[in-house]
Residue, then its C-alpha position, 0 to 999 in steps of 0.5 A: m640280603l636282597l639288593l633291589v635295584g631300580l634303573g632310571n636316570p636321576g633328576p626331575k627331567y627324567e622322572k616320568n620317562r618310560h626308561n624310569i619305570g624301574f625307579m618308579a617301582v622301587d619307589e613304591i615298594v620303599r613307600r608301601h613297605s615303610f623302608q627307611p628314608y633314602r640316603a646317598r651311598f654307593q653312588a646311589l640313593v639307598a633305602e633299607g627295609t625288610l620284605d617277608g622278614e628278609k633284609v632288603l637294600a633298595i638302590k637307585p643309581t645316581t650315575f645315569m643309566n649307562e653307568s648303573g653297574r658302578s653303583v650295583g657292583e660297589a654295593m654288592r662287594y661291600f655286603k659280600l653278595s653274589p649276583e644271585d642276591v641282586l634283582v634289577l627292575h627295568d623297562e623292557l621294550d620287548l614286552a607289551t605295556a604293563k606285562i611283567r616277567i622275571k628271569k635270571g641271566g640272559g642278554h642285555a638286548g641293547h639296554n644300557g643299564l643292563r649292559s653296564i651291570d653285566a660289565h661290573i657283576g656278570k650276567e647271573y642276576h635276576r631281572m624284573r622286566l617291566g613292559i613298556g612296549h615298542p615304538g615299532d621302529k628301531a630309529r625311534v627307540h631312543g626318543y621313545v624310552l626317554g619320553d613320558f608315558a602317554k596319558t592312556e598308558s599312565v593309568l595302566i602303568g600305575k596299576v602295575i606298579d601298585e600291584v608290584a609293590e603290594c606283592a613285593s613281600y614275596l621278593g624277600k625270600r626269592k619267591f619269584d613264581a609266587f610273586m608273578s602268580q599273585v601279580a597276575m591274579r590281581l591284574n587279571p582277577p578270574q571272572p565269576k561263573p555265570e549263574k544258572p537260570a533260576g527256572r532251569a535250576a528249580k526244574q532240576n531240583t524237582g526232577q522235572e524234565s524240560 
């Protein structure tokens, strides 16, 4: 089983915040892959489903960001999972808006949700880092992450979330490299090679010199 954890703060006040991009991505995966409806469990909203034939439990903690680890730890212990069975989707200041990276382990870089999860289950879980960019000044970070995406960002973020959900089947069996390759290709499809001029091609076919 994969524990698919989206990080964010509960309630309509926060739902469009940059800090809630983890919630947004998990919601779209749940919708796109026809998971069961959310229900309250493990101090979270929980939806069961499958990705690539593998059972997945999607979790959105309702404890607020800085206590997210309570929910994750409770679910992990109940199902007797290890940290390697956990994939956390979260906002990442150190990545440009709409950039995505997946890694295992590492520090929390001041992210309160990750800090809480580290305290409850250790650091050896997987993280999908969803870039939101940095405001450029450390003093502005708090207001920035708790602010809504700007209109210019929203279209791009919507596209990223769509592609994360579209390619989520790869996550069921931990095919993280394949997932990243597919998302990258869909977000930045290769440009077609320009065709050779017709006249030049015709001369080459007939053996004429130019």
